[in-house]
C-alpha positions, 0 to 999 in steps of 0.5 A: 270534529268529535264524534258522540256515541250515545251508548255510552255519552263517549266523544270519539277524533273522527281521524284516529278512532281515538275516545277523548273523553266520557267512559271509555276513554283511550279506547280507539276504534280500527280506523282506515284511511278514506281515497279521495277521488272524483266521479269520472275517475271512481267511474273509470275504475268501477264502470258499474259503479253506482254512484248516490248523491243527495241534492242539497240546496241552491247554496249546499251545491254553490258552497260544495263545488268551491271547496272541492273544486279548490280542493283539487286545485289546491287552493284552498278556502276556508271562514276564518272563525274556523282557525279561533277554534284550533288551539295551536299550530305547527308553523313549519308549513302555511297552514295550506299545505296539502299532501299525504299523510301517511300514519304506522303505529305512532309514526306519522308522516305529512308528505308535501304535495310540491314534494311528488315530483315524478313520485317518491320511494321512502324507506320505513324501517326497510319497507319502501312506500310508494308516493304518487300522484293518480293520473286518474284524478290528481290525487296523491296515493300510498302504498308500500311496495306488494302493494299494501297501503297503508292508513293515509289521508289527503289532507290539508298540513293544519287538519294533519300537524293539529292530529299528529303533533310533532310527526315528521314532513319528508324532506326529500330522500336523504332528510326529514324535519325534527320534530317541533 
């Protein structure tokens, strides 16, 4: 997916913030991760939170429920033609594997959901990153030991490896996979 700005006609990667085509090619916009959660967990954390929702047609409502339900359970549903739009596939993990991608500077690490257990403490060049599954909604999240959050994406392997080719895969405290 690319976003196009009407002002310059440039095309932007919606995850990395990089302009990939057009007069501003090579420029990078500031970006931040989007935290996925449930309405119940969001309201528990912020009871006065206002929730807005669209009113899609019946098909849209049904597909939305199926997609979100499957996303939260860990199994995905993607139409066959979606994969034909991707030029390469990183076969180190199954494409629908679900996990948390963390990106800081030029380093990108994918943490498979199956590796979480009771939690992960990972050393990032002397800085401790803590990762866990939130009890309120079952979603993986990460924060530095001081509470600050890095750029992170709750995602599937195909999307993270496509956006960050050659990324690391967390294998445990003592071992990481090599780049492909």
